[in-house]
N, C-alpha and C positions, 0 to 999 in steps of 0.2 A: 465451434467453440469447444465442444467436448473433446474433439480430436486434438486441438491445440493444448488444452489442459492436460490431457493424457501424455502428450509429448513433453510438456514442461515439468509436470509433477508426477508422472508415472500413473499406474493404475489407481482407481479409487479404492477405498477400504472394502466396499462391497465386492469389487472385482478380485481383490487380493484374497478375501475369504473364500470366494467360490473357487479360485485357483488352488488354494490350499486343500480345500475339501476334495477336489478332483484328484489331487496327488495322493491324499490319504486313501481314497477308494481304490486307486490304482495299486498302491502298495499292499492294501488288504487283499486284493485279488491275487497278487503275486504270492503272498504268504499262503493263501488257499491252495495255489498250484503246488507250492513246495511241500505242504502237508500231504497232499494227495500222492506226490511222488515218493515221499518218505514212507507212506503207508504201503505202497506197492512194493518198494524195496524191502521193507521190514517183513511183509508177509512172505516174500520169497525166502528170506533168511529163516523165518519161523518153520517153514516147510522143510528146509535143509536140516535144521536142528532135529526135527522129528525123525528124519531119515538116519541121521548120525546116531541118535540114541537107539533106534531100532537095530542098528548094526553093532552096538556096544561101544561106539567111539564117543564116550562121554567127555573126554578131554577136549576134543574139537567142538563138541556141542557147547561146552562152557565158554569157549573162545567166542563163538558166534552169539551166545546168549548175552555176553557183555556188550556186543555191538547193538543188540536189541535194547538193552538198558539205555545206552547212549542215544539211540534213536527216539525212544520214548521221552527222554528228557528234552531232546531238541524239539519234538512236536509240542510238548508242553510250553516251551519258551515261545514258539511261533504262535500258539493259540493265545497265550497271554498278551503277546505283542499285538495281535490282531484286535483284541479287546481294547487295548490302550489306544490304538489308532481310532477305533470307534468312539472312545471317550473324548479324544481331542476333537473329533468331528462334532460331537454334541456341544462341547465348549465353544467351538467356533460358531455354531448356530445361535447360541446364547449371546455371543459377541455381536452377531448380526442384529439381533433384537435390541440389544442395548444401544447399538449404533444409531438406530432409528430414534431412540429417546434422547440420548446424550449428544449425538453428533460426532462421537469419537470412540476409538477402540480403547478398551480397558486393560490394565495389567492383569495377568492371570497366573497365580502361583500353581494352580492345578495343571495348566498346560505346560508350565515349566517343569513340574515334577514328572509328568508323563513323558515329555520330550527327553529328559535326562535318562529315563529308563530305556527309551527306544533307541537312543543313539548308540547303546552298547550292542545292539543286534547288527552284525555286519551287513545283512541283507538290506537294511533300510537306513543304515547309519548316515550315508551321504545325503539322502533326501531330507532326513531330520535335521542335519547340520545346516543345510541350505535354507530350510524353512525357518529354523531358529534365527538365522541372521536376518531374514526378512521380517520376522516378527519383532525382533529387537529394534529394528529401524522404525517400526510404526508404533512402538510402545507397549506391545503385549507382553514381551519379555524384557527384563531389565539387566540380564546377565547372559553370558555365553554358556552353552551346554558344557557339562562336565564330561570331558572325553576320557573317562576312566573305565577301563574294561574290568569285568569281574574275573579275577584270576583264581577264585577259590573252587571253581567247578571240578577241576581234576582231582584236587585233594578230597573234596566231598565224595566224588565218585569212588575213589580208592577206599575210603572209609566204609562206604555203604555197598560196595560192589558185590561182595559175597552174598549178602542177604538178598539183593535185588536179582542177581543172577540165579540164585536158588529159586526165587519166586517165579521167574520166567520158566525155568526148567520144570518146576512143579506144575505150572499151568499147562505147558505143552505136552506133558507126559501123563496127564490125569492123575497127578500125585505120586507117580512111581519114583520120580527123582526130585531133588531140590529140598523143599521144606520138610519132607518126610525124614530127612537125615543127610549126613554128609555123603557127597558123591565121590566115587573113585574116579580113576582115569580111564576106565573102560576096558573092554576085552580086546585082546589082540586078534588080528585077522590076517589070513594068509593071502588074501586076494590083492596083490600088489597093484594091478591095473585099476581096480576099483578104488584103492586108496589114493592113487594119483588123480583120478577123476574127482574124487571128493575134495582133495586139496585144491584143485583148480577151481571148483565151484565155490569153495570157501573163500578163496582169494578174490574171485570175481565179485561175490556179494559184499565182501568187506570193502572192496574198492568202490562199489556203487554207493554203499552207505556213507563211507568217508567223504565221497564227493558231495553228498547232500548235507553232511554234518559240518563240513568245513566252511 
């Protein structure tokens, strides 16, 4: 009979909640992996920045320092998104408890708010959109997610870039550059082969970071 009911009416509310929680845990693990990859790539860039500064090439160091700023912001977004996934999981656990008392799932403005924030993150946007459709069908959500991307990030980055880049350089050079004062473009070097190698390394690390940030 249970098999027939599942065929006719689909999964039970309890099964739906367990399936959603499993998806949330999977997405959370994926965000953990991305943050670890981001840390590895950023650490490589930080070491390159130190080498560039030691050679007097502060101009190139500033270029990579801006990538570190972008990386830090991306990691913050991933970390906040992971916390939001966990919050939805807690809300679903509460739904399971209420289900045993009332016999039905309840509308949740908190899940709606969290889902609206998470759908903006490309890494989990599709999963959250699919889950929201399922939750709307069973009455937890009463409207579709707002598929609106935050386009203010680049503008904010430009406004705060100099201060944040200087902070990165200050930290990586033990206060020799950055917050201590305005930084010049660096000292010229006559070692052409070394310059070419540095440029290649810069481009490699920038591509690695951009792939993780896209």
